[in-house]
N, C-alpha and C positions, 0 to 999 in steps of 0.2 A: 657432528652430520645429528640430522634430524631422526629423530626415532630410537636412537642408542642412548642409554641412560649413563651416568660418571662410571658406575661399574661396568657396564658393558666394553666402555673405550679403556677403564685397566684392564678387564682380562683380555681384552684385542692387543695390547700393547704389550702384556705379560706372553703371549702366546707366540706375537712376531720376535722378542726377543728370545724366543725359548730355540724357534726356528734356527735366529741365527748365530746358536751356542751360546747364549748369556744367560744360560738357565739361573743361576745363582745371584743375577740382578735382578733378574724378573721376580723370583721369591723373595728378594729384599722388599722391592717394591709392593708386591700384594701385601705382604707382612706389615709395613708401614699402612697399606689402604685399611686392612681389617683390623689392625693394632692387636697383632698378637706377633711373640717373639717369632723369628723365623727358624724354621727348620734347615738342618744341616741336608746336604745333598753328596750322595757318594755312589760311587758308578760300581757296583758289584753287590750282589744278591746275599743276605745273611742264607744259612744252610735253610732254614724253614721256608724260606723264600724264594725257593731254586728254581720252580717251575713258573714262577711270573716275571712279569716285564718289569715290574715295580711292585715296591710295597713300602707301607711307612710304620716304624716301629716308635711307638707312645713313650717307650722306656727310656729311649734316646734322643727321642725327636728328630729322628732321621728319616728322608725319602732317600731308598736305595733304589737305583736301576740296576737293569743288567747290563747294558753296556752305555757306549758313547752313543749308541744311534738311538736309545731311549732319552738321554739327556738333552737331544734334542728334539724331541716330541712332544708337542704340547698338549695332548691328550692324557697322555699318561702322567707328566708332571703334574697335570694341572690335576689329574684325578687323586693321585696321590697328596698334591697340598690341600685338597677338600679335606680330606682325611684328618691333617695337620689341624685345619682350621676348626674343625666338628672337633676334633680332641682340648684343642685349645679354650673352647669355648665351652664345653662340658658337654657335648650334645653328641656322642660318635657311635651309638647304636643305629642299625641299621640303616646304614649312608651309601652301600655298593650303587644304587639306583641314581641316589643325589650325585654323587660324585663321578657318575659318567653323565649327569645332567648339567653341572659345575661345569667341566671340563668340555663337553660339547658345543654349551654356549659360549665359552670361552673361542673356541676354532671357529665356529660360525661368525662370530661378531670379527673375528681378522678376519674369513674369506668375504665378510660382506667390507670392509673395509672402515669397520668401526673407529670414527674419529681419527684417522691414518693422518691426518696433517699435523696432527701432533697438537693441537691445539684445544685439548679437552681437560687440562687443566690437573691432568691424575696427578699423583704424586710419586711416578715413576721415572722422570726425569727427561729430558730430551731423547730423540731419537738419534 
């Protein structure tokens, strides 16, 4: 689709997969695209994150989500994936605003139908 970058297509596809409940598959595809090891994804928050909808802990490289509802929320999952991405790439500080922007970019690309035909050549596989 004109106007969308390859990254936009990958993000849109990941967001759609998360909405469909294919969160771990989406995380695997994003990790391949960004060339980082994938984080684990677990439902249930660690004690120190109990007031959050999701959190990322670099010590165990895990995205924790409050419930199965957040497991299917692309904004929350992709926000936390961004923290993983920045941590793996070595520049984690000051990223809350950037994590929000990353997640919003994906959700907007999904809503606008970025590359929804599947012909984008992304590394996340077929739909």
